[in-house]
N, C-alpha and C positions, 0 to 999 in steps of 0.2 A: 867776654865770651856770653852770649845771651844763652837762655834755657834751652833752644832747640838744637844749640851746637854742643850744649854740656852734656845732653842725654847719651848721643852715642858713645861720647867719651867715658861716661860713667857704665855703660853697658860693656864697654871693652875691659873696663877694670873689673867689672865684676866676674865677666868671662874668665878673664886672666888670673884672678883668686880662685874661681872655681876649678879651673884647669889645674893650676899648681898644686892647690890643696889636694886635689885628687890624685895627681902623679905622686906626690909623696905619699899619701896615705896608702894607695894601693901599692906603691913600691914598699912600703914597711911590711904591708899585710904579707904580700908575697916573698920577701925575704924571711919573714919570721916562718912561714909554712916550709920555706926550703930548708931552713936551719931545722925545724921540728923533724922533718923527715930524716936529714943527715944524723941528728944528735938522737932522736927517740924511736929510731928505727928498731932497737932491739925488743920493743913491744912493753918494757917495763915501765913502771908508773915512779916519777921521780918529783919528791916533794920540792915544793916552790911556795915561796910567801908563807912559811908555816903550814897551817892546817887549812888556809883558806883555799889555796889551789894548788892542784899538782899538774904535773907534766906527762901527759899520755897521748901516744900518737893513734888516731881513729880516722879512719876516712868514712865519711857519712855520705851515703847516697840519698838522703831525704834532705827535709827541712830542719827546722827547729826540733829538738828532741827526737830527731829521727824520724818524724812525720811525713808522710808521702813516699817512703823509701822505694815503693813499686812504681812510681811515676816519676822518675828523675827529670825526664825530658819535660814534663809538663811545669815543673818546678823552673827548670831553666828557661824556658818561655816566659814565665810569669818574671823572672828576674829581667830578661830582655825587655820586656813591656814596662817593667817598673823602671829601669834605666832611662830608656827613652821618655818616660812621663817626667822622671826627675830633671832631665836636660831641658825639656820643654819649660818645665816650672823655672827653673834657674834663668831661663832668658825672658821669662815674664816679670820675674820680681824686679823691684828697684831697690829691694834692701840688702845691704852687706852682709846683715846678721842672717837672714833665709837665704843668700846665696852660699854662705858657709855652712850652713846645715844642710842644705841640699847636697852640697859637694860631699860632705862626710856620708850621707846615706847612699849616694850614688857609687862612693867608694866601698861601702860595704856590701851593697848587691853586686858591683861589678867584680870586686876581690873573688867572691864565692861562685860567681858567674866563669870567671877565667879557670877555677879549678874545675868547674863541670865541661869545660871545653877542653882544656889541657890534659885531663885524666880520664878522658871519654874513650871508650871502645865501641861506640855506636853512637847514635844521633844524640848529642846532648844528654848523655847519661853518664858522665864522669861523677866523680865522689869528690866533695869537699874534706879538704884537709883540717881536721880539728885536733887541737893539742892542749887546750886550757882546761884541765879537769875541775868542775867547781863541786863535785861529788852528786850532784843531781843532774848534771848536763856537762856536755864536753862541747866547747867552742874554739873560736879563733879570733884573731884581730879584727878581722872583717865584721864577725858578729858584735864585737865591742862598738864598733864605729855606728853600726846600726841601733844598737841600745842607746848609745849617746845621742845620736840623731833624734830618736824618738822622744826621750826625755826632754831634749832642747827645743823640739817643737812645740811641746806642752808649755814649756816656760814661755817661749814667744807669744803663744797664743794668750797665755795668763797675762803677761806683761803688754798686751795689746801692741805688740810690734808689727806695724803694717807690711803686708806683704808686698803691696803695691801703695806708694804713696800717691796723693793727688797733686802734689805739686803746690796746693794752696795751704798756708798754715792757718790754723783756725784761731780766732782772736777771742778772749774773753770780753764779756760785757765791759769791763772796766777799761780795758784797753782800747775799746772802740770809743767809749766816751772820751778818753783823752786825745785820740785821734781827730775827734770831731770837734776838738775845742772846749768841751764841756768840763774837762778835769776833773769831774765829781764835785765841783763849787757850785753853789747856788748862786744864780746870777740873776 
């Protein structure tokens, strides 16, 4: 199979990984939120993971730390835009690592957007279901996805993982000499 035939196949593989990872991640997020609403509906704080995290149901109309609570529909439109941009980026990348981190970021944004749509009583003004109380903030599984995706993006950049490969491998000068028949030996 030549390289022009391999690229559509690789794109299909990346799309399949993106979709499958997103489906599982969004499913886990939504199941965790449904369980939180059932189990934590009493409003009490339940210890979890020692003193690191407690479980407490909260419905957040804003973004992180409740910011923008009065502009929930704006936050929702930003989330829609972010999801669209992430999908476009996922289609452009040639890297499986970037595909996976973009899928995780998409899952986080989409998971919270689903709440804003599902629990809305007006235009995109629903509240996000949060239940992981860290003491300084209350979040959910989608928020964890967004945080992990952000950290991994930084790591991919620091590790110089290419977003789009050129398809050409760079050769070191020593390798070029060997290919040209010089082999590094004096002639």
